[in-house]
N, C-alpha and C positions, 0 to 999 in steps of 0.2 A: 786019754789023758786030757783033762778040762785044765786050761791054763788061766791066768788072771789077767794078766796083761798082753795087747796087742799092738803090733807097730801101727803107723799111721797107714801104711800100704795095703795090710791085712784086714785095719777096719774098714777101709774105703771097699775092699772087695765084700767085705760081710754086707755093709750097707748100699751097695749098690750104687755107689757115686766115686768121683775122682778123689784123689790124695788131697787135690787142692779144695775141692770142697769141706774134705773133712777138717784139714788145716782153719778154713772159715767158720767152720762150726766150732771150734775149739777157740777160737781169738774170738767170738761173741758170746762164749759161756754155754751153747749151746749143746755140747759134747766135753763130759770132762775128760782131762788128760794129765797126765805126771811127765815134766821135763826132766831128762836126766843127762847136762852137759846139753850135745846138740839132738838128742834122741827123745822121742816124745812115745811114749806108753800109754792106750788109752784101754781103761779096765774094762773086762767084760760085762761087770754089770752095767756099764752105760751104752756099750753096743746093744743088749738086751733092750734095754728102754728106751731108745734112741728108734723114730720110725724110718725104715729106709724108704728112698725114695719113690714115688709109685711110676710104676713103668704103663706107659699105653699099650692096650691089646688089640688095637684095631686102627688102623688111619683112616679118617672118613673122609670122603671126598665133598667139596665143597661147591656152590653153586658155578655151572660152566659159566665163562666169561664168553662175551661175542667176539667172531671173529676180528682181530685187526685189520685195520687198510692198509695196506703195504705203501708207504710213500716213499717217494723217489727220493734221493739223496740230491742236493744239491750239485751243482756243477762244481768241482775245485777254481778257484779264480785263475785267472792267466797270472803269468810271470810278471805283466804291465800292470795288472790292479792290486796284486800282492805289493810290488813295489811301491805302489803310491799311496797305498792302506797304510804302509810305515812310516811314511814322511818322509819318503827317499825323492829327493827330486831330480 
């Protein structure tokens, strides 16, 4: 059975994007939708004409970074130094 309208979550699944992304597309006018009270209905024709988000097929590695030299962390200040730096005399 072919349906004429789909809910926002159904449209999101069909387009391969999140529900929030569908709401943003509706708000920007990039995707047609009708509002019935608190609910939205996206026409099937709007889903067919909308382009799904491209999915990356493979992750490519960038150039190798040179190894980082480990720097020793400075020693924590002694309690006297800490008190003096706070302005306590």
